[in-house]
C-alpha positions in Angstrom: 12.4 24.7 -10.8 14.3 22.4 -8.6 15.2 19.0 -9.9 15.8 15.8 -8.2 18.0 13.3 -9.7 18.2 9.7 -8.4 21.2 7.3 -9.0 22.5 4.0 -7.7 19.7 1.6 -8.7 20.5 -1.6 -10.5 20.4 -5.5 -10.3 21.4 -7.2 -6.9 21.0 -10.8 -5.6 18.8 -11.3 -2.6 20.7 -10.4 0.5 22.9 -7.9 -1.2 23.1 -4.2 -0.6 22.8 -1.0 -2.8 22.8 2.8 -2.0 20.4 5.0 -3.7 21.4 8.7 -3.9 19.2 11.8 -4.7 20.8 15.0 -5.5 18.8 18.4 -5.6 19.6 21.0 -8.2 19.1 23.6 -5.6 19.5 23.8 -1.8 18.3 20.8 0.1 17.3 23.3 2.8 14.4 24.5 0.6 12.8 21.1 1.4 11.1 20.4 4.9 10.9 16.8 4.1 12.9 14.5 1.7 11.9 10.9 1.1 12.1 7.9 -0.9 9.1 6.1 -2.4 8.8 2.9 -4.6 6.4 1.5 -7.0 6.3 -2.1 -7.9 4.4 -3.4 -11.1 0.7 -3.4 -10.5 1.0 -1.7 -7.1 0.6 1.8 -5.7 3.3 3.9 -5.0 4.4 3.7 -1.2 6.5 5.7 1.1 9.9 3.8 2.0 11.6 6.3 4.3 11.5 9.9 4.9 13.7 12.7 6.7 12.7 15.9 7.9 14.7 19.0 8.1 15.2 18.5 11.8 16.6 15.1 11.1 13.7 12.9 12.4 13.0 9.9 10.2 10.3 7.5 9.7 10.1 4.2 7.5 8.0 1.6 6.2 7.7 -1.4 8.6 8.8 -3.9 6.2 12.1 -2.0 5.6 13.0 -1.2 9.3 16.3 -2.6 10.1 17.3 -3.1 6.7 17.0 0.3 4.9 18.5 3.7 6.4 17.8 7.2 5.0 20.4 9.9 5.6 21.4 13.1 4.1 24.5 15.2 3.6 23.3 18.8 3.4 26.6 20.1 2.1 26.1 18.0 -1.1 22.5 18.5 -1.3 22.0 14.7 -1.3 19.7 12.2 0.4 20.8 8.6 0.5 18.8 5.2 1.0 21.2 2.6 2.2 19.4 -0.7 1.5 20.8 -3.9 3.0 19.4 -7.5 3.3 17.6 -6.8 0.0 14.6 -9.2 -0.8 13.0 -9.9 -4.1 9.8 -8.1 -2.8 12.0 -5.0 -2.8 12.0 -4.9 -6.4 10.4 -1.7 -7.7 11.2 1.9 -9.2 12.4 4.0 -6.5 11.5 7.7 -6.5 13.0 10.6 -4.5 10.7 13.3 -3.4 11.1 16.5 -1.6 8.3 18.7 -0.3 8.4 22.5 0.1 5.9 25.1 0.6 5.1 25.3 -3.1 4.2 21.5 -3.3 6.2 18.1 -3.7 8.8 17.7 -6.3 9.8 14.2 -7.7 12.6 12.6 -9.5 12.3 10.4 -12.5 13.1 7.2 -10.5 15.7 4.5 -10.5 15.1 0.8 -11.1 16.0 -1.7 -8.3 15.7 -5.4 -9.2 16.5 -8.1 -6.7 16.9 -11.5 -7.9 16.1 -14.7 -5.8 
């Protein structure tokens, strides 16, 4: 079973930046979509950004212009560059990959933005 491992979360002040990484235990090419989701306390999990195997991306309106999703296929890694962070970005961020057999999820990494 392919595993997804996130890293890069932490505590940052508003206006700061963080880069999240998600590394797959198998080939990233086995996934047709890779994405980042987040879940804040008391809220539902929401999609933040996704990248398809063709390279096309979509992102949540509230993060457009601030967050960028990218991938390094040679390293089997997907990144989420987060700039101009806001307190409302505070959440647990999860990496997800979709394959024909269904979705796989990482365990999540905490991002906390202080005001």
